[in-house]
VEXDREN-2710 file (C-alpha; in Angstrom, 1 decimal):
% VEXDREN-2710
k/r/px/py/pz
1/MET/97.2/109.7/141.3
2/ASP/96.8/110.9/137.7
3/ILE/98.0/114.5/137.4
4/HIS/99.1/116.0/134.1
5/PRO/102.7/117.2/134.2
6/THR/101.6/120.7/133.1
7/ASP/99.0/121.1/135.9
8/THR/101.4/123.1/138.0
9/GLU/99.0/124.0/140.8
10/ALA/97.8/120.5/141.3
11/LEU/101.4/119.2/141.4
12/GLY/102.2/121.9/144.0
13/LYS/99.3/120.9/146.1
14/VAL/100.1/117.2/146.2
15/THR/103.7/118.0/146.9
16/LYS/102.7/120.0/149.9
17/ASP/100.1/117.4/151.0
18/LYS/102.6/114.5/150.8
19/ASN/105.4/116.5/152.5
20/ILE/107.8/115.8/149.6
21/ASP/111.3/117.0/150.3
22/LEU/112.7/117.3/146.8
23/VAL/111.2/117.7/143.4
24/VAL/113.2/116.9/140.2
25/VAL/111.6/118.2/137.0
26/GLY/112.0/115.8/134.1
27/PRO/110.1/117.1/131.0
28/GLU/110.8/120.3/129.2
29/VAL/107.3/121.6/128.9
30/PRO/106.7/122.1/132.7
31/LEU/110.1/123.9/132.8
32/ALA/109.1/126.2/130.0
33/LEU/105.8/127.0/131.7
34/GLY/107.6/128.0/134.9
35/ILE/107.0/125.1/137.3
36/VAL/110.3/125.8/139.1
37/ASP/109.3/129.5/139.7
38/TYR/106.0/128.3/141.1
39/PHE/107.5/125.7/143.4
40/ASP/110.1/128.2/144.6
41/SER/107.2/130.5/145.6
42/LEU/105.8/127.6/147.7
43/ASN/109.3/127.1/149.3
44/ILE/109.4/123.6/147.8
45/PRO/113.0/122.4/147.1
46/VAL/113.0/122.0/143.3
47/PHE/115.8/121.0/140.9
48/GLY/115.6/122.6/137.5
49/PRO/116.0/126.0/135.8
50/THR/113.5/128.8/136.1
51/LYS/111.2/129.7/133.2
52/ALA/113.6/132.5/132.1
53/ALA/116.6/130.1/132.2
54/ALA/114.7/127.3/130.5
55/GLN/114.5/129.5/127.4
56/ILE/117.8/128.0/126.4
57/GLU/115.8/125.0/125.3
58/SER/112.2/126.4/124.9
59/SER/113.4/128.9/122.3
60/LYS/116.1/128.0/119.7
61/VAL/116.1/131.6/118.7
62/PHE/116.9/132.7/122.2
63/ALA/119.7/130.1/122.4
64/ARG/121.1/131.2/119.0
65/ASN/121.1/134.9/120.0
66/LEU/122.8/134.0/123.3
67/MET/125.5/132.0/121.6
68/GLU/126.2/134.7/119.0
69/LYS/126.3/137.4/121.7
70/TYR/128.7/135.5/124.0
71/GLY/130.9/133.8/121.3
72/ILE/129.8/130.3/122.0
73/PRO/130.5/128.2/118.8
74/CYS/127.5/127.1/116.7
75/PRO/126.7/126.6/113.0
76/LYS/126.2/129.7/110.9
77/GLY/122.5/130.4/110.4
78/LYS/119.7/133.0/110.2
79/VAL/116.5/133.5/112.1
80/PHE/113.2/134.2/110.3
81/SER/109.7/135.1/111.4
82/SER/108.4/135.6/107.8
83/TYR/107.7/132.5/105.7
84/SER/108.2/134.4/102.4
85/GLU/111.6/135.8/103.5
86/ALA/112.7/132.4/104.7
87/ARG/111.7/130.9/101.4
88/GLU/113.6/133.5/99.4
89/TYR/116.7/132.9/101.6
90/LEU/116.5/129.2/100.9
91/LYS/116.7/129.7/97.2
92/GLN/120.2/131.0/97.6
93/GLN/121.4/128.1/99.8
94/GLN/122.9/124.7/99.1
95/SER/121.7/121.3/100.4
96/PRO/121.9/119.6/102.8
97/ILE/120.6/122.3/105.1
98/VAL/119.0/122.4/108.5
99/ILE/115.5/123.8/109.3
100/LYS/114.7/124.3/113.0
101/ALA/111.4/125.3/114.6
102/ASP/112.0/127.9/117.3
103/GLY/109.9/126.3/120.1
104/LEU/109.4/123.0/121.7
105/ALA/108.4/120.2/119.3
106/ALA/109.0/117.0/121.3
107/GLY/112.4/116.5/119.9
108/LYS/111.2/116.5/116.3
109/GLY/111.5/120.2/115.4
110/THR/114.9/119.9/113.6
111/ILE/114.8/118.7/110.0
112/ILE/117.9/117.9/108.1
113/ALA/116.9/118.4/104.5
114/SER/118.9/116.6/101.9
115/SER/117.6/118.7/99.0
116/LEU/116.1/122.2/98.6
117/PRO/112.6/120.8/97.7
118/GLU/112.7/118.9/101.0
119/ALA/113.9/122.0/102.8
120/ASN/111.0/124.0/101.2
121/LYS/108.5/121.4/102.3
122/ALA/109.9/121.4/105.9
123/LEU/109.7/125.2/105.9
124/SER/106.1/125.1/104.7
125/ASP/105.1/122.4/107.1
126/ILE/106.5/124.4/110.0
127/MET/105.6/128.0/109.2
128/GLU/102.4/127.5/107.1
129/ALA/100.8/124.2/108.0
130/LYS/101.9/124.7/111.7
131/VAL/102.7/121.0/112.2
132/PHE/104.4/122.1/115.5
133/GLY/101.9/124.8/116.3
134/SER/103.2/128.1/117.6
135/ALA/106.6/126.5/118.0
136/GLY/107.0/127.2/114.3
137/ASP/106.2/130.9/114.4
138/LYS/109.9/131.5/113.9
139/VAL/112.5/129.2/112.3
140/ILE/116.3/129.1/112.1
141/ILE/117.9/128.0/108.8
142/ASP/121.3/126.6/109.7
143/GLU/124.3/125.4/107.6
144/TYR/124.8/121.7/107.7
145/ILE/128.0/120.7/109.4
146/THR/129.5/117.2/109.5
147/GLY/131.4/115.3/112.1
148/LYS/130.5/113.1/115.1
149/GLU/127.6/114.0/117.4
150/VAL/128.0/113.7/121.2
151/SER/125.9/114.8/124.2
152/LEU/127.5/116.4/127.2
153/ILE/125.4/117.1/130.2
154/ALA/126.6/119.0/133.3
155/PHE/125.3/119.8/136.8
156/THR/125.3/123.5/137.5
157/ASP/124.4/125.7/140.4
158/GLY/124.5/128.9/138.3
159/LYS/128.2/129.6/139.1
160/THR/130.2/126.4/138.6
161/ILE/129.6/123.3/136.5
162/SER/130.4/119.6/136.9
163/PRO/130.2/117.7/133.6
164/MET/128.9/114.1/133.5
165/VAL/130.2/111.3/131.4
166/PRO/129.6/112.1/127.7
167/ALA/127.1/110.0/125.7
168/CYS/125.9/109.4/122.1
169/ASP/122.3/109.0/121.1
170/TYR/120.6/107.6/118.0
171/LYS/117.8/109.8/116.6
172/LYS/116.8/107.9/113.4
173/ILE/114.2/105.2/113.7
174/TRP/116.0/102.4/111.8
175/ASP/119.5/100.8/111.8
176/ASN/122.3/102.6/110.0
177/ASP/120.6/105.9/110.7
178/GLN/117.8/105.4/108.3
179/GLY/114.2/106.8/108.4
180/PRO/112.7/109.8/110.2
181/ASN/114.0/111.5/113.4
182/THR/112.6/110.4/116.7
183/GLY/113.0/111.5/120.3
184/GLY/115.9/109.0/120.6
185/MET/116.1/105.2/119.9
186/GLY/119.1/104.4/122.2
187/SER/122.3/105.7/123.6
188/TYR/125.7/104.6/125.0
189/SER/128.4/106.1/127.2
190/PRO/131.2/106.9/127.0
191/PRO/132.1/107.3/123.3
192/GLY/135.7/106.6/122.5
193/PHE/136.1/109.6/120.3
194/PHE/135.4/112.1/123.1
195/PRO/138.1/111.7/125.7
196/ALA/138.7/113.7/128.8
197/GLU/140.5/116.5/127.0
198/LEU/137.5/117.2/124.8
199/VAL/135.2/117.1/127.8
200/GLU/137.4/119.7/129.4
201/LYS/137.4/121.8/126.2
202/ALA/133.6/121.6/125.9
203/SER/133.2/122.6/129.5
204/ASN/135.5/125.6/129.2
205/THR/134.3/126.9/125.8
206/ILE/130.6/126.0/125.8
207/LEU/128.9/124.8/129.0
208/LEU/130.5/127.2/131.5
209/PRO/130.3/130.2/129.2
210/ALA/126.6/129.4/128.6
211/VAL/125.9/129.3/132.3
212/LYS/127.8/132.6/132.8
213/ALA/126.0/134.2/129.9
214/MET/122.6/133.3/131.4
215/ALA/123.7/134.9/134.7
216/SER/124.8/138.0/132.8
217/GLU/121.3/138.1/131.2
218/GLY/119.7/138.0/134.6
219/ALA/118.5/134.4/134.5
220/THR/120.7/132.4/136.9
221/TYR/120.8/128.9/135.6
222/LYS/120.5/126.0/138.1
223/GLY/119.9/122.4/137.3
224/VAL/121.5/120.4/134.4
225/ILE/122.5/122.0/131.1
226/TYR/122.7/119.6/128.2
227/ALA/124.7/120.4/125.1
228/GLY/124.2/118.5/121.8
229/LEU/127.6/118.9/120.1
230/MET/129.2/118.2/116.8
231/VAL/132.9/117.3/116.8
232/THR/134.5/118.0/113.5
233/ASN/137.4/116.1/112.1
234/LYS/139.7/118.8/113.4
235/GLU/138.2/118.3/116.9
236/GLU/136.5/121.7/116.8
237/LEU/133.2/121.8/118.7
238/SER/129.9/123.3/117.6
239/VAL/126.6/123.5/119.5
240/LEU/123.7/121.8/117.7
241/GLU/121.2/122.4/120.6
242/PHE/120.8/123.0/124.3
243/ASN/118.4/121.2/126.6
244/ALA/117.4/122.4/130.0
245/ARG/117.0/119.0/131.6
246/PHE/118.3/115.4/131.8
247/GLY/117.9/114.5/128.1
248/ASP/116.7/111.1/127.3
249/PRO/117.7/108.5/126.3
250/GLU/121.3/109.7/127.0
251/THR/120.7/110.2/130.7
252/GLN/119.6/106.6/131.0
253/ALA/123.1/105.6/129.8
254/VAL/124.9/108.2/132.0
255/LEU/123.4/108.1/135.5
256/PRO/123.9/104.4/135.9
257/LEU/127.6/105.2/135.9
258/LEU/127.3/107.7/138.8
259/GLN/129.0/106.5/141.9
260/SER/128.2/109.5/144.2
261/ASP/124.9/110.1/145.9
262/LEU/122.6/111.8/143.3
263/VAL/120.5/113.5/146.0
264/ASP/123.5/115.1/147.6
265/ILE/124.4/116.6/144.1
266/LEU/120.9/117.8/143.5
267/LEU/120.7/119.6/146.9
268/ALA/124.1/121.2/146.3
269/VAL/122.9/122.6/143.0
270/ILE/119.7/124.0/144.7
271/GLN/121.7/125.4/147.6
272/GLY/124.4/126.9/145.4
273/ASN/127.4/125.0/146.7
274/LEU/128.1/122.5/143.9
275/ASP/131.8/123.3/144.2
276/GLN/131.9/121.6/147.6
277/VAL/130.7/118.3/146.3
278/GLU/133.1/115.6/144.9
279/ILE/131.4/113.6/142.1
280/GLU/132.7/110.2/141.1
281/TRP/131.9/108.2/138.0
282/SER/132.5/104.5/137.1
283/ARG/134.9/103.7/134.3
284/ASP/132.4/101.0/133.0
285/ALA/130.5/101.3/129.8
286/CYS/126.7/101.6/129.5
287/VAL/124.3/100.9/126.7
288/GLY/120.6/101.7/126.5
289/VAL/118.2/100.5/123.7
290/VAL/114.6/101.9/123.2
291/MET/111.7/99.6/122.4
292/ALA/109.2/101.4/120.4
293/SER/105.6/100.9/119.2
294/ALA/104.8/100.0/115.5
295/GLY/104.3/103.2/113.6
296/TYR/106.4/105.5/115.8
297/PRO/107.4/108.3/115.3
298/GLY/104.2/108.6/113.3
299/LYS/100.8/107.2/114.3
300/TYR/100.8/104.2/116.6
301/LYS/98.4/102.1/118.7
302/THR/98.6/101.6/122.4
303/GLY/97.2/99.3/125.0
304/PHE/99.2/96.1/124.2
305/PRO/100.3/94.0/127.1
306/ILE/104.1/93.8/127.7
307/LYS/105.4/90.3/128.3
308/GLY/108.7/89.2/129.7
309/LEU/109.6/92.0/132.1
310/ASP/110.0/89.4/134.8
311/LYS/112.5/87.4/132.7
312/VAL/115.3/90.0/132.5
313/GLU/118.5/89.7/134.5
314/GLU/118.6/91.3/137.9
315/ASP/121.1/94.0/137.2
316/LEU/119.5/95.1/134.0
317/LEU/117.6/98.5/134.2
318/ILE/114.3/98.9/132.5
319/PHE/113.1/102.5/132.2
320/HIS/109.4/102.9/131.6
321/ALA/108.4/105.8/129.3
322/GLY/105.2/105.0/127.4
323/THR/103.7/102.4/129.7
324/LYS/100.6/102.2/131.9
325/LEU/99.8/99.8/134.7
326/GLY/96.4/98.1/134.2
327/ASP/94.0/97.3/137.0
328/ASP/94.9/93.6/136.5
329/GLY/98.6/94.4/137.4
330/THR/99.7/94.0/133.8
331/VAL/101.9/96.6/132.2
332/TYR/100.5/97.9/128.9
333/THR/102.0/100.1/126.1
334/ASN/100.9/103.8/126.4
335/GLY/103.2/105.7/124.1
336/GLY/105.6/105.6/121.1
337/ARG/108.8/105.1/122.9
338/VAL/107.7/102.4/125.4
339/LEU/110.8/101.1/127.3
340/THR/114.5/101.6/127.5
341/ALA/116.6/98.6/128.5
342/VAL/120.0/99.6/130.0
343/GLY/123.0/97.5/130.9
344/THR/126.5/98.2/132.1
345/GLY/129.7/96.2/131.7
346/GLU/133.4/96.5/132.0
347/ASN/133.6/97.4/128.3
348/MET/131.1/98.4/125.6
349/ALA/130.9/94.9/124.1
350/GLU/129.9/93.4/127.4
351/ALA/127.3/96.1/128.1
352/ARG/125.9/95.7/124.6
353/LYS/125.6/91.9/124.9
354/LYS/123.8/92.2/128.2
355/VAL/121.1/94.5/126.8
356/TYR/120.4/92.6/123.6
357/ARG/120.2/89.2/125.2
358/ASN/117.6/90.6/127.6
359/LEU/115.6/92.4/124.9
360/ALA/115.0/89.0/123.3
361/ASN/112.8/88.1/126.3
362/ILE/110.6/91.2/126.2
363/TYR/107.7/91.5/123.8
364/PHE/104.6/93.5/122.9
365/GLU/102.7/93.6/119.7
366/GLY/104.4/95.6/117.0
367/CYS/107.5/96.2/119.2
368/HIS/110.8/97.1/117.4
369/TYR/114.2/98.4/118.3
370/ARG/117.5/99.3/116.6
371/LYS/120.0/96.5/116.5
372/ASP/123.1/98.7/116.1
373/ILE/123.2/100.8/119.3
374/ALA/126.9/101.2/120.3
375/LEU/128.0/98.8/117.5
376/ARG/130.4/101.4/116.1
377/GLU/132.4/101.3/119.3
378/ILE/133.3/97.6/119.0
379/ILE/133.9/97.1/115.3
END
């Protein structure tokens, strides 16, 4: 059944018709459009934040204002709705500098400009050329901060939180973090530089305060809250972004380590009794590598047959993102990020070897992937 993820009414109807017991919302756009509110009105159990709560991702300006109001650490920055004012402000800044479109831009709305001319071009692209549409009506110009990036996701029922295992993702298209930003080219979990003490610190100073702030603002937050964090050399934490969902590809390297029943956790979140559920995680390592189409994150062609999916090891996970099943039973490419291959192991080296030896068996025309995912953890 081919239903677009933003066709809320059609999704509600098929959910009722099929007597589906639980709905988990994956993409950010349906959340921003209020699919959870609509399903709630139909008395369909649904996991995810409401439209009001999802603003923490759908509007970077909303998230910025929330963090400043409630003292949640984030880079210094300024919000602009006027292109001319933003351009004048840029003249007084130093590079590198960060330009962020306010709204949803498929993970590509944040530009790290290494020079002021590059920053001016990004600003013009976003606010004048409208490369991200209305998402660029407002922008945030942030200071550039350095350190190590980590993603920390937590379950929350609007009152309490339960953090997952932290993960690191790779945004740049090529090895050694070269080339343009993408929606994510791979990830691994857990990073050695983010031990349990920092997970606790991030939970107490960022994730839980954000959930409590949303409640104070009249938008009880249920679902998962994702924080993209920067860890400075002094182990200070700063929020780079919030997501209102299971962010990919990080989740693909996190949930394979979950030992508790996921459905029990999701239902506890919906019912508001997350504090009564014990959640256990494996101590293994997990690595996920994205296979992408030639040309991604720019223009790319689709419709190429994918070969070798039947030649991977039994315990390797293959997550399909940009694929389509043909009438002949063949799986074809249907997007930029096509597949993520995910493997676990007792240590990072073992997990990494498993993924890459299996990737060698999968092929489609123009396919490419980074060769350095999780490499920094073992050298």
